[in-house]
C-alpha positions as a Markdown table, in Angstrom:
| # | Residue | x | y | z |
|---|---|---|---|---|
| 1 | Met | 16.3 | -50.5 | -6.2 |
| 2 | His | 15.5 | -52.2 | -9.5 |
| 3 | Lys | 18.0 | -55.1 | -8.9 |
| 4 | Lys | 15.9 | -56.8 | -6.3 |
| 5 | Lys | 12.2 | -57.7 | -6.1 |
| 6 | Ser | 10.0 | -55.2 | -4.4 |
| 7 | Leu | 8.7 | -56.2 | -1.0 |
| 8 | Phe | 5.2 | -55.0 | -1.8 |
| 9 | Arg | 3.1 | -55.4 | -4.9 |
| 10 | Met | 1.1 | -52.2 | -4.4 |
| 11 | Val | 1.4 | -49.0 | -2.3 |
| 12 | Ile | -0.7 | -45.9 | -2.3 |
| 13 | Ser | 0.6 | -42.5 | -0.9 |
| 14 | Arg | -1.5 | -39.5 | 0.1 |
| 15 | Thr | 0.2 | -36.1 | 0.1 |
| 16 | Pro | -1.5 | -32.8 | 0.9 |
| 17 | Val | -1.4 | -29.5 | -1.0 |
| 18 | Arg | -0.6 | -26.2 | 0.8 |
| 19 | Ile | -1.7 | -22.6 | 1.3 |
| 20 | Ser | 1.3 | -20.3 | 1.4 |
| 21 | Leu | 0.5 | -17.3 | 3.6 |
| 22 | Phe | 3.7 | -15.2 | 4.1 |
| 23 | Gly | 7.2 | -15.1 | 2.7 |
| 24 | Gly | 6.5 | -16.6 | -0.7 |
| 25 | Gly | 9.3 | -15.7 | -3.1 |
| 26 | Thr | 12.0 | -15.9 | -0.5 |
| 27 | Asp | 12.0 | -19.7 | -1.0 |
| 28 | Tyr | 13.7 | -19.5 | -4.4 |
| 29 | Pro | 17.4 | -20.5 | -4.4 |
| 30 | Ala | 18.2 | -17.3 | -6.3 |
| 31 | Phe | 17.1 | -15.3 | -3.2 |
| 32 | Tyr | 17.9 | -17.5 | -0.2 |
| 33 | Glu | 21.4 | -18.4 | -1.3 |
| 34 | Arg | 22.2 | -14.7 | -0.9 |
| 35 | His | 19.9 | -13.5 | 1.9 |
| 36 | Ser | 18.3 | -16.7 | 3.5 |
| 37 | Gly | 14.5 | -17.0 | 3.2 |
| 38 | Ile | 11.5 | -17.8 | 5.4 |
| 39 | Val | 7.9 | -18.7 | 4.7 |
| 40 | Leu | 4.8 | -19.4 | 6.8 |
| 41 | Gly | 2.0 | -21.6 | 5.4 |
| 42 | Thr | -0.2 | -24.6 | 6.1 |
| 43 | Thr | -1.3 | -27.8 | 4.4 |
| 44 | Ile | -5.0 | -28.6 | 3.9 |
| 45 | Asn | -7.0 | -31.8 | 3.6 |
| 46 | Lys | -6.9 | -31.8 | -0.2 |
| 47 | Tyr | -4.6 | -34.5 | -1.5 |
| 48 | Thr | -2.7 | -35.9 | -4.4 |
| 49 | Tyr | -2.9 | -39.7 | -4.4 |
| 50 | Val | -0.3 | -41.9 | -6.1 |
| 51 | Ser | -0.7 | -45.7 | -6.5 |
| 52 | Val | 2.3 | -47.8 | -7.6 |
| 53 | Asn | 1.8 | -51.4 | -8.6 |
| 54 | Thr | 4.4 | -53.9 | -9.7 |
| 55 | Leu | 3.4 | -54.7 | -13.3 |
| 56 | Ser | 3.3 | -58.3 | -14.4 |
| 57 | Glu | 5.8 | -59.4 | -17.1 |
| 58 | Phe | 3.0 | -60.4 | -19.6 |
| 59 | Phe | 2.7 | -56.9 | -21.1 |
| 60 | Glu | 4.8 | -55.5 | -24.0 |
| 61 | His | 5.4 | -52.3 | -22.0 |
| 62 | Asn | 7.3 | -52.2 | -18.8 |
| 63 | Ile | 5.8 | -49.0 | -17.4 |
| 64 | Arg | 2.1 | -48.0 | -17.5 |
| 65 | Ile | 1.2 | -44.5 | -16.3 |
| 66 | Gly | -2.3 | -43.1 | -15.9 |
| 67 | Tyr | -3.1 | -39.4 | -15.2 |
| 68 | Ser | -4.8 | -37.0 | -17.6 |
| 69 | Lys | -3.3 | -39.2 | -20.3 |
| 70 | Thr | -2.1 | -42.8 | -20.5 |
| 71 | Glu | 1.6 | -43.7 | -21.2 |
| 72 | Leu | 2.8 | -47.2 | -22.1 |
| 73 | Val | 6.6 | -47.3 | -22.4 |
| 74 | Lys | 9.5 | -49.7 | -22.1 |
| 75 | Lys | 11.9 | -47.6 | -20.2 |
| 76 | Pro | 11.9 | -44.4 | -18.1 |
| 77 | Glu | 13.7 | -42.3 | -20.7 |
| 78 | Glu | 10.6 | -42.6 | -22.9 |
| 79 | Ile | 8.2 | -41.1 | -20.3 |
| 80 | Ile | 6.6 | -37.8 | -21.1 |
| 81 | His | 5.6 | -36.9 | -17.5 |
| 82 | Pro | 8.7 | -35.1 | -16.3 |
| 83 | Ser | 8.5 | -35.8 | -12.6 |
| 84 | Ile | 7.8 | -39.6 | -13.1 |
| 85 | Arg | 10.6 | -39.8 | -15.6 |
| 86 | Glu | 13.2 | -38.0 | -13.5 |
| 87 | Cys | 12.2 | -39.7 | -10.2 |
| 88 | Leu | 12.6 | -43.2 | -11.8 |
| 89 | Lys | 15.9 | -42.2 | -13.4 |
| 90 | Tyr | 17.2 | -40.6 | -10.1 |
| 91 | Lys | 16.2 | -43.8 | -8.2 |
| 92 | Asn | 17.6 | -46.0 | -10.9 |
| 93 | Ile | 14.3 | -47.9 | -11.3 |
| 94 | Ser | 14.0 | -49.4 | -14.7 |
| 95 | Gly | 10.4 | -50.6 | -14.9 |
| 96 | Asn | 7.7 | -53.2 | -14.2 |
| 97 | Leu | 5.5 | -50.5 | -12.7 |
| 98 | Asp | 1.9 | -49.5 | -13.0 |
| 99 | Ile | 1.5 | -45.8 | -11.8 |
| 100 | His | -1.7 | -43.9 | -11.3 |
| 101 | Ile | -2.3 | -40.3 | -10.1 |
| 102 | Phe | -5.5 | -39.0 | -8.5 |
| 103 | Ser | -6.1 | -35.5 | -7.2 |
| 104 | Asp | -8.8 | -33.8 | -5.1 |
| 105 | Leu | -8.1 | -30.4 | -6.9 |
| 106 | Pro | -7.0 | -29.5 | -10.4 |
| 107 | Ala | -3.3 | -29.2 | -11.2 |
| 108 | Lys | -1.6 | -25.9 | -12.0 |
| 109 | Thr | -3.7 | -23.9 | -9.5 |
| 110 | Gly | -1.2 | -22.5 | -7.1 |
| 111 | Leu | -1.5 | -25.0 | -4.2 |
| 112 | Gly | 1.7 | -26.8 | -4.8 |
| 113 | Ser | 0.1 | -29.9 | -6.4 |
| 114 | Ser | 3.2 | -30.6 | -8.6 |
| 115 | Ser | 5.5 | -30.8 | -5.6 |
| 116 | Ser | 2.8 | -32.7 | -3.7 |
| 117 | Phe | 3.0 | -35.3 | -6.5 |
| 118 | Thr | 6.8 | -35.5 | -6.6 |
| 119 | Val | 7.0 | -36.0 | -2.8 |
| 120 | Gly | 4.2 | -38.6 | -2.8 |
| 121 | Phe | 5.7 | -40.5 | -5.7 |
| 122 | Leu | 9.1 | -40.7 | -4.1 |
| 123 | Asn | 7.4 | -41.8 | -0.8 |
| 124 | Ala | 5.6 | -44.5 | -2.7 |
| 125 | Leu | 8.7 | -45.7 | -4.4 |
| 126 | Tyr | 10.5 | -46.0 | -1.1 |
| 127 | Ala | 7.5 | -47.9 | 0.4 |
| 128 | Leu | 7.3 | -50.3 | -2.5 |
| 129 | Asp | 10.9 | -51.3 | -1.7 |
| 130 | Gly | 10.1 | -51.7 | 2.0 |
| 131 | Thr | 12.1 | -48.6 | 3.0 |
| 132 | Lys | 11.0 | -45.8 | 5.3 |
| 133 | Thr | 12.6 | -42.5 | 4.8 |
| 134 | Ser | 12.5 | -39.2 | 6.6 |
| 135 | Gln | 10.3 | -36.2 | 5.8 |
| 136 | Gln | 13.5 | -34.1 | 5.4 |
| 137 | Gln | 14.9 | -36.5 | 2.8 |
| 138 | Leu | 11.7 | -36.7 | 0.9 |
| 139 | Ala | 11.5 | -33.0 | 0.6 |
| 140 | Thr | 15.1 | -32.5 | -0.2 |
| 141 | Glu | 15.0 | -35.2 | -3.0 |
| 142 | Ala | 11.8 | -33.6 | -4.4 |
| 143 | Cys | 13.6 | -30.2 | -4.6 |
| 144 | His | 16.5 | -31.9 | -6.4 |
| 145 | Val | 14.3 | -33.6 | -8.9 |
| 146 | Glu | 12.3 | -30.5 | -9.7 |
| 147 | Gln | 15.0 | -27.8 | -9.6 |
| 148 | Asn | 18.1 | -29.7 | -10.9 |
| 149 | Leu | 16.8 | -32.6 | -13.0 |
| 150 | Ile | 13.6 | -31.2 | -14.5 |
| 151 | Lys | 15.1 | -27.7 | -14.2 |
| 152 | Glu | 11.7 | -26.1 | -13.4 |
| 153 | Asn | 11.5 | -22.5 | -12.1 |
| 154 | Val | 10.2 | -23.6 | -8.7 |
| 155 | Gly | 10.9 | -22.6 | -5.1 |
| 156 | Ser | 11.6 | -24.9 | -2.2 |
| 157 | Gln | 8.6 | -24.5 | 0.1 |
| 158 | Asp | 6.0 | -26.7 | -1.5 |
| 159 | Gln | 8.1 | -29.8 | -1.2 |
| 160 | Phe | 8.7 | -29.3 | 2.5 |
| 161 | His | 5.0 | -28.4 | 3.2 |
| 162 | Ala | 4.0 | -31.5 | 1.4 |
| 163 | Ala | 6.4 | -33.8 | 3.2 |
| 164 | Tyr | 5.9 | -32.4 | 6.8 |
| 165 | Gly | 2.3 | -31.2 | 6.8 |
| 166 | Gly | 0.9 | -28.8 | 9.4 |
| 167 | Leu | 1.1 | -25.0 | 10.0 |
| 168 | Asn | 4.8 | -24.4 | 9.7 |
| 169 | Val | 7.5 | -21.8 | 9.4 |
| 170 | Ile | 10.2 | -23.0 | 6.9 |
| 171 | Glu | 13.6 | -21.4 | 7.0 |
| 172 | Phe | 15.9 | -21.5 | 3.9 |
| 173 | Ser | 19.7 | -21.1 | 3.9 |
| 174 | Pro | 22.3 | -22.2 | 1.3 |
| 175 | Asn | 23.2 | -25.3 | 3.3 |
| 176 | His | 20.0 | -26.3 | 5.1 |
| 177 | Ile | 16.2 | -26.0 | 5.1 |
| 178 | Asn | 14.6 | -26.2 | 8.5 |
| 179 | Val | 10.9 | -26.8 | 9.3 |
| 180 | Arg | 9.4 | -25.8 | 12.6 |
| 181 | Pro | 5.7 | -25.7 | 13.7 |
| 182 | Val | 4.1 | -22.4 | 14.4 |
| 183 | Ile | 3.4 | -22.2 | 18.2 |
| 184 | Ile | -0.4 | -21.6 | 18.4 |
| 185 | Ser | -3.1 | -22.6 | 20.8 |
| 186 | Ser | -5.8 | -25.0 | 19.6 |
| 187 | Glu | -8.4 | -22.2 | 19.9 |
| 188 | Lys | -6.5 | -19.8 | 17.8 |
| 189 | Leu | -5.7 | -22.5 | 15.2 |
| 190 | Gln | -9.4 | -23.3 | 14.9 |
| 191 | Leu | -10.2 | -19.6 | 14.6 |
| 192 | Leu | -7.6 | -19.3 | 11.8 |
| 193 | Glu | -9.0 | -22.3 | 10.0 |
| 194 | Asn | -12.6 | -20.9 | 10.3 |
| 195 | Ser | -11.5 | -17.4 | 9.1 |
| 196 | Leu | -9.6 | -18.6 | 6.0 |
| 197 | Met | -11.6 | -18.9 | 2.8 |
| 198 | Ile | -10.3 | -20.1 | -0.6 |
| 199 | Phe | -12.0 | -19.6 | -4.0 |
| 200 | Tyr | -11.1 | -21.1 | -7.3 |
| 201 | Thr | -10.6 | -18.5 | -10.0 |
| 202 | Gly | -11.1 | -21.1 | -12.8 |
| 203 | Leu | -7.7 | -20.1 | -14.3 |
| 204 | Thr | -4.9 | -22.6 | -14.6 |
| 205 | Arg | -1.3 | -22.0 | -15.5 |
| 206 | Phe | 2.2 | -23.5 | -15.5 |
| 207 | Ala | 3.9 | -22.0 | -12.4 |
| 208 | Ser | 7.3 | -22.5 | -14.0 |
| 209 | Asp | 6.3 | -20.2 | -16.9 |
| 210 | Val | 4.6 | -17.6 | -14.8 |
| 211 | Val | 7.5 | -17.2 | -12.3 |
| 212 | Lys | 10.3 | -16.9 | -14.9 |
| 213 | Glu | 10.1 | -13.1 | -14.9 |
| 214 | Gln | 10.1 | -13.0 | -11.2 |
| 215 | Ile | 13.1 | -15.3 | -10.9 |
| 216 | Asp | 15.0 | -13.3 | -13.5 |
| 217 | Lys | 14.4 | -10.1 | -11.5 |
| 218 | Thr | 15.4 | -11.9 | -8.3 |
| 219 | Lys | 18.7 | -13.0 | -9.9 |
| 220 | Thr | 19.4 | -9.4 | -10.8 |
| 221 | Lys | 18.5 | -8.3 | -7.3 |
| 222 | Ser | 15.8 | -5.8 | -8.5 |
| 223 | Asn | 13.2 | -7.6 | -6.4 |
| 224 | Asp | 15.3 | -7.6 | -3.2 |
| 225 | Ser | 13.7 | -4.7 | -1.5 |
| 226 | His | 10.2 | -6.2 | -1.9 |
| 227 | Leu | 11.3 | -9.7 | -0.9 |
| 228 | Leu | 13.2 | -8.5 | 2.2 |
| 229 | Lys | 10.0 | -6.8 | 3.4 |
| 230 | Met | 8.0 | -9.9 | 2.7 |
| 231 | Lys | 10.6 | -11.9 | 4.6 |
| 232 | Asp | 10.2 | -9.6 | 7.6 |
| 233 | Met | 6.4 | -10.1 | 7.5 |
| 234 | Val | 6.8 | -13.8 | 8.5 |
| 235 | Lys | 8.2 | -12.8 | 11.9 |
| 236 | Thr | 5.5 | -10.1 | 12.2 |
| 237 | Ala | 2.9 | -12.8 | 11.5 |
| 238 | Glu | 4.4 | -15.1 | 14.1 |
| 239 | Asp | 4.3 | -12.3 | 16.6 |
| 240 | Ile | 0.7 | -11.6 | 15.9 |
| 241 | Ile | -0.2 | -15.2 | 16.3 |
| 242 | Ser | 1.6 | -15.5 | 19.7 |
| 243 | Thr | 0.8 | -12.1 | 21.3 |
| 244 | Ser | -2.6 | -10.9 | 19.8 |
| 245 | Ser | -5.9 | -11.7 | 21.4 |
| 246 | Lys | -8.2 | -13.9 | 19.5 |
| 247 | Asp | -10.3 | -10.9 | 18.7 |
| 248 | Asp | -7.4 | -9.0 | 17.1 |
| 249 | Met | -5.4 | -11.9 | 15.5 |
| 250 | Ile | -7.5 | -12.4 | 12.3 |
| 251 | Lys | -7.8 | -8.7 | 11.6 |
| 252 | Asp | -4.1 | -8.1 | 12.1 |
| 253 | Leu | -3.1 | -11.1 | 10.0 |
| 254 | Gly | -5.6 | -10.1 | 7.3 |
| 255 | Leu | -4.2 | -6.6 | 7.1 |
| 256 | Leu | -0.7 | -8.0 | 6.9 |
| 257 | Leu | -1.7 | -10.4 | 4.2 |
| 258 | Asp | -3.1 | -7.5 | 2.2 |
| 259 | Glu | 0.2 | -5.6 | 2.6 |
| 260 | Ser | 2.1 | -8.7 | 1.5 |
| 261 | Trp | -0.2 | -9.1 | -1.6 |
| 262 | Gln | 0.4 | -5.5 | -2.7 |
| 263 | Leu | 4.2 | -6.2 | -2.5 |
| 264 | Lys | 3.9 | -9.6 | -4.3 |
| 265 | Lys | 2.1 | -7.9 | -7.2 |
| 266 | Gln | 5.2 | -5.8 | -7.8 |
| 267 | Leu | 7.5 | -8.9 | -8.2 |
| 268 | Ser | 6.3 | -9.6 | -11.8 |
| 269 | Ser | 3.9 | -8.4 | -14.3 |
| 270 | Lys | 2.4 | -11.9 | -14.4 |
| 271 | Ile | 1.4 | -12.2 | -10.8 |
| 272 | Thr | -2.2 | -10.9 | -11.3 |
| 273 | Asn | -4.7 | -9.9 | -14.0 |
| 274 | Pro | -7.9 | -7.8 | -14.2 |
| 275 | Lys | -10.2 | -10.7 | -13.3 |
| 276 | Ile | -8.2 | -11.5 | -10.1 |
| 277 | Asp | -7.9 | -7.9 | -9.1 |
| 278 | Glu | -11.7 | -7.4 | -9.6 |
| 279 | Ser | -12.5 | -10.5 | -7.4 |
| 280 | Tyr | -10.1 | -9.3 | -4.7 |
| 281 | Ser | -11.7 | -5.9 | -4.7 |
| 282 | Phe | -15.2 | -7.5 | -4.4 |
| 283 | Ala | -14.0 | -9.4 | -1.3 |
| 284 | Lys | -12.4 | -6.4 | 0.3 |
| 285 | Asn | -15.5 | -4.2 | -0.3 |
| 286 | Ala | -17.6 | -7.0 | 1.3 |
| 287 | Gly | -15.6 | -6.9 | 4.5 |
| 288 | Ala | -12.5 | -9.1 | 4.0 |
| 289 | Tyr | -9.5 | -8.0 | 5.9 |
| 290 | Gly | -7.0 | -9.2 | 3.3 |
| 291 | Gly | -5.9 | -12.0 | 1.1 |
| 292 | Lys | -3.7 | -13.2 | -1.7 |
| 293 | Leu | -3.5 | -15.4 | -4.7 |
| 294 | Cys | -2.0 | -18.7 | -3.8 |
| 295 | Gly | 1.2 | -19.8 | -5.6 |
| 296 | Ala | 3.0 | -18.2 | -8.5 |
| 297 | Gly | 0.1 | -16.0 | -9.7 |
| 298 | Ser | -2.0 | -15.6 | -12.8 |
| 299 | Gly | -4.7 | -18.0 | -11.7 |
| 300 | Gly | -5.5 | -20.7 | -9.3 |
| 301 | Phe | -7.0 | -20.1 | -5.8 |
| 302 | Leu | -7.7 | -16.8 | -4.1 |
| 303 | Ala | -7.2 | -17.0 | -0.3 |
| 304 | Ile | -9.2 | -14.6 | 1.9 |
| 305 | Leu | -9.0 | -13.8 | 5.6 |
| 306 | Ala | -12.5 | -12.8 | 6.8 |
| 307 | Pro | -14.4 | -11.7 | 9.9 |
| 308 | Asp | -17.0 | -13.9 | 11.5 |
| 309 | Asn | -19.7 | -12.9 | 9.1 |
| 310 | Lys | -18.6 | -14.4 | 5.8 |
| 311 | Ala | -22.0 | -14.4 | 4.0 |
| 312 | Glu | -21.4 | -11.1 | 2.3 |
| 313 | Ile | -18.0 | -12.2 | 1.0 |
| 314 | Arg | -19.5 | -15.4 | -0.4 |
| 315 | Glu | -22.2 | -13.4 | -2.1 |
| 316 | Ser | -19.6 | -11.0 | -3.6 |
| 317 | Leu | -17.6 | -14.0 | -4.9 |
| 318 | Lys | -20.5 | -16.1 | -6.0 |
| 319 | His | -19.0 | -16.2 | -9.5 |
| 320 | Leu | -16.1 | -18.3 | -8.1 |
| 321 | Leu | -16.2 | -21.8 | -6.6 |
| 322 | Glu | -15.5 | -21.9 | -2.9 |
| 323 | Val | -13.5 | -24.9 | -1.6 |
| 324 | Asp | -14.5 | -26.4 | 1.7 |
| 325 | Phe | -11.3 | -27.5 | 3.6 |
| 326 | Lys | -9.7 | -28.2 | 6.9 |
| 327 | Phe | -6.1 | -27.9 | 8.1 |
| 328 | Glu | -4.1 | -31.1 | 8.2 |
| 329 | Asn | -0.8 | -32.0 | 9.9 |
| 330 | Gln | 0.2 | -35.4 | 8.7 |
| 331 | Gly | 2.1 | -34.6 | 5.5 |
| 332 | Ser | 2.8 | -37.3 | 3.0 |
| 333 | Ala | 1.7 | -40.7 | 4.2 |
| 334 | Ile | 1.5 | -44.2 | 2.9 |
| 335 | Ile | -2.2 | -45.2 | 3.3 |
| 336 | Tyr | -2.2 | -48.6 | 1.7 |
| 337 | Met | 0.3 | -51.5 | 1.2 |
| 338 | Lys | -0.3 | -54.9 | -0.2 |
| 339 | Asp | 2.3 | -57.7 | -0.5 |
């Protein structure tokens, strides 16, 4: 790609983050290469934005990167930001780029923002070159960059949620990853959106560090019994969505989510902590049907499924910041191009 001039001088991609509801943990290659895996989750209208400009040749540096810090380098190998570095090397792009990252929510909070960035950055690089690629390819390449090039301890669901968008079931096997939308009426989808609450715990963490113990236990098969039960819950959740009445759906999903959270806490000693457990207990005592911590654990966002009257839950969790959100179904998109 670096051997010819880009067709566009600037592109901006917008890529959603996700809320993983059921099956998390079965999307790690250490598990699904033996058993196959499956997850159910949704993307929300909170985004990672990536702008990529062609940089003029008047600067001493060839690549300028702006995020929580600024990097001015001459070649990709010098870049500190691991995803930017490895994406540029993987795509054989040598420079003359001005890259900036903007996010609606903090990083390292369990909503898949790292993978959202990787998918969005790859999407922007393709668009800068005038090339349209598939959602499947974007997600697959993002998995390769994060798992094989950066060698992070990450699963494979975040990349596919980010690329595709929507409320989906994602199935993992050694040779293929398949995404299919959850069959749900518009009325039930609206009810699910209205019943789901997310609260920021104020705690951030590196998912790759938190999940190392869990992956080690998965590799030794000591987590298999828990993960197989969590895998079965995805089908149960789909059955609840398709067969339950609107009155029963949220309660049944909430109770299932609570059961899944109790199992997830047994996967690793780093999944939860006293502050998170206390907040979850407050929500349950205030009437929540169930919930879970989003992502790898140890911090980030607490998702709660609640009945119609959510005021008591809000009051019980007033020490946390609630996030107003909607579901979204577009996935990673190019929202601006300038030639």
